[in-house]
Every structure is written in structure tokens, then in C-alpha cells.
C-alpha positions in Angstrom: 0.9 -21.6 12.2 -2.8 -22.4 11.8 -4.0 -18.8 11.9 -2.1 -17.9 8.7 -4.5 -20.1 6.7 -7.3 -17.7 7.7 -5.4 -14.6 6.7 -5.3 -12.3 3.7 -3.1 -9.3 2.9 -4.7 -6.1 1.7 -3.3 -2.7 0.5 -5.3 0.4 1.4 -6.7 2.6 -1.4 -6.4 5.6 1.0 -5.2 6.4 4.5 -7.6 5.0 7.1 -7.0 3.8 10.7 -7.4 0.1 11.5 -10.2 0.9 13.9 -12.1 2.9 11.3 -11.7 0.2 8.8 -12.8 -2.5 11.2 -15.9 -0.4 12.0 -16.6 0.2 8.3 -16.3 -3.5 7.5 -18.7 -4.3 10.4 -21.2 -1.8 9.1 -21.0 -3.5 5.6 -21.7 -6.8 7.3 -18.1 -8.1 6.7 -17.9 -9.4 10.3 -15.5 -11.8 11.8 -12.3 -10.1 10.6 -9.6 -8.4 12.6 -7.3 -5.8 10.9 -3.6 -5.5 11.8 -1.1 -3.2 10.1 1.9 -4.9 8.6 3.8 -2.0 7.0 3.1 0.9 4.8 -0.4 0.6 3.4 -0.5 -3.1 3.9 -2.6 -4.9 6.5 -3.2 -8.4 7.6 -6.8 -9.4 7.6 -7.4 -12.2 10.1 -10.7 -14.0 9.6 -12.5 -15.9 12.4 -12.7 -19.0 10.1 -11.8 -20.2 6.7 -15.4 -20.0 5.5 -15.6 -16.3 6.3 -12.3 -15.6 4.5 -13.4 -17.5 1.4 -16.8 -15.7 1.3 -15.2 -12.3 1.5 -12.3 -13.0 -0.9 -14.8 -14.3 -3.5 -16.9 -11.2 -3.3 -16.1 -7.5 -4.0 -16.8 -6.5 -0.3 -13.2 -5.2 0.2 -12.9 -3.3 -3.1 -14.1 0.0 -1.4 -11.1 0.0 0.9 -8.4 -2.0 -0.8 -6.8 -1.8 -4.3 -5.1 -5.1 -3.8 -6.1 -8.2 -1.6 -4.5 -11.6 -1.8 -4.3 -14.7 0.3 -1.5 -14.6 2.8 1.8 -15.6 1.3 5.5 -15.1 2.2 6.3 -12.7 -0.6 3.4 -10.3 0.2 4.2 -10.3 3.9 7.7 -9.0 3.5 8.1 -5.3 4.2 8.5 -3.4 1.0 7.4 0.0 2.1 6.3 2.0 5.1 4.3 5.1 5.8 6.0 8.0 7.6 4.7 11.4 8.6 7.4 14.0 7.9 7.7 17.4 9.6 9.0 20.2 7.4 10.4 23.2 9.2 11.4 26.6 7.8 9.1 27.0 4.8 8.5 30.8 4.5 4.9 31.9 4.6 4.9 33.3 1.0 5.9 29.8 -0.2 3.5 27.8 2.0 1.5 25.7 -0.4 0.8 22.0 -0.8 2.9 21.9 -4.0 5.9 23.2 -2.1 5.6 20.5 0.6 5.1 17.8 -1.9 8.2 18.7 -3.8 10.3 19.0 -0.7 9.5 15.5 0.5 9.3 13.7 -2.9 12.9 12.6 -2.7 11.9 10.1 0.1 8.8 8.5 -1.4 5.3 9.0 -2.8 3.2 11.6 -1.1 0.0 10.2 0.4 -1.4 13.4 1.8 -0.5 16.8 3.1 -1.8 17.2 6.7 -5.1 19.0 7.0 -3.6 21.5 9.5 -0.9 22.3 7.0 -3.4 22.9 4.1 -5.7 24.9 6.3 -2.9 27.1 7.5 -3.5 26.3 11.2 0.1 27.1 12.0 3.2 28.1 10.1 5.6 26.4 12.7 5.9 23.3 10.5 4.1 21.5 7.8 3.4 17.7 7.9 3.3 15.3 5.0 2.5 11.6 4.9 4.7 9.6 2.5 5.1 6.0 1.6 8.7 5.0 1.2 10.7 1.9 0.5 13.6 3.4 2.5 14.2 2.0 6.0 16.8 4.8 6.6 16.1 7.5 9.2 14.8 10.5 7.5 16.5 13.6 8.9 18.0 16.1 6.5 18.4 19.8 5.7 17.7 21.0 2.2 17.6 24.4 0.5 14.4 25.9 -0.9 14.8 28.7 -3.5 12.0 31.2 -3.7 12.8 33.7 -6.4 16.3 35.0 -5.6 16.3 33.9 -1.9 17.4 30.5 -0.5 15.8 29.2 2.7 17.2 26.4 4.8 14.5 23.7 5.4 14.7 20.9 7.9 12.8 17.7 7.1 12.6 14.9 9.7 10.3 12.1 10.7 7.4 13.8 12.5 8.1 14.7 16.1 11.8 14.0 15.8 12.9 17.6 16.1 10.0 19.4 17.9 12.4 20.9 20.4 15.7 20.5 18.5 17.9 23.3 17.2 16.9 25.3 14.2 18.4 24.4 10.9 21.2 26.7 9.8 23.0 27.2 6.5 25.7 24.9 7.8 23.8 21.6 7.3 26.1 18.6 7.2 24.1 17.1 4.4 21.8 18.8 1.9 20.4 18.2 -1.5 20.4 20.6 -4.4 18.1 23.7 -4.3 14.4 23.1 -4.7 12.4 25.9 -6.2 9.0 27.3 -5.3 7.0 29.1 -7.9 4.4 31.8 -7.3 1.9 29.9 -9.5 1.5 27.1 -7.0 0.0 29.1 -4.1 -3.4 27.9 -3.2 -3.0 24.2 -4.3 
């Protein structure tokens, strides 16, 4: 495939949409490149021509957005991770803190960010957390959150999976050991 010779693979430093990145690159005069998400934080950079690709790759133009950029190769193009928004249901208001959400989802991967609406307390219906994971398995599980002497059932699922589904009960078919929330984490 001729187009592959004009491609590079980059890994984002921070979450950014393809359209925002394309616009930022255009404003920085890095024209002639199209951005396509491959998986996780990795994108395919498709240059209009080989000359443009070489010019950009030999400069530090991409260092503001990527922590890793290489010429296209088979090893880098294989899926090793993916980004997933998780919805977390059932966290009690007195335990609602970024640290609580980070600990609840850490089992599935690295936390990229806690959603702004979750941090700003826009709603206590559910919290949302973006993770990067190597797992291709469906994420859908009930866990228990211990806050002082009380245990709360928590449902964690890929975002939007259970918006209208039944509430989690203490009779979850699969759950991990208790996670604890401490009073000292509120406000992080």
C-alpha cells in the first residue's frame, strides 16, 4: 500500500480530539497531514507526501502533542491498548471525590482523566472516568466500596452501557474485594 510510506504513528501526550489536533497542527503550520485514531492514545498521521512527512519527523513540531512518534511499522500499528470512558454508579455523596473514582476503576487500566462534570459535581447520578486499558474484554462489573463501616454496591460499566439498566444490588454475580474510601481524599 503506497499510502503507508507516507504515514507515521504517534501517541498523544494528553486527551485531544482528532479534529482539535488537526486544527492545532494547521495553526502551527504543520499542514498536509490527516489524523486518524488507531487505538487508545495512538493515531496514524497520514502526510500528503513523503517530503512533508520527513520535514515534520526531522523537526520537533509534534512534540507539543505527542510523547512518541515513529515511522509507520507493523509492530507499532498493532492494538496494544484502548481508551474507554467508564460510568461509575452508586458512589455515595459523602465519598464523591476524584480519588474514589480513580481507585474504583484502577483495576481495568491507567486513569487518563476524571470527567469535568464528575469533578465539578454537576450530578451525582454517575461519575465518568477515562481509562487506557490493554484489556479487550467488556467492562461491566459490580464492586463494593467501603466507607467507614458501611459497604456500598457500585456498578462500573463502559459509559452508556447501563444508563437505563437495573440498579446494582448486593447480589452481584461477580465482584472484587472491598475498596475503601477515606475522609482525607475529599476535594481532590
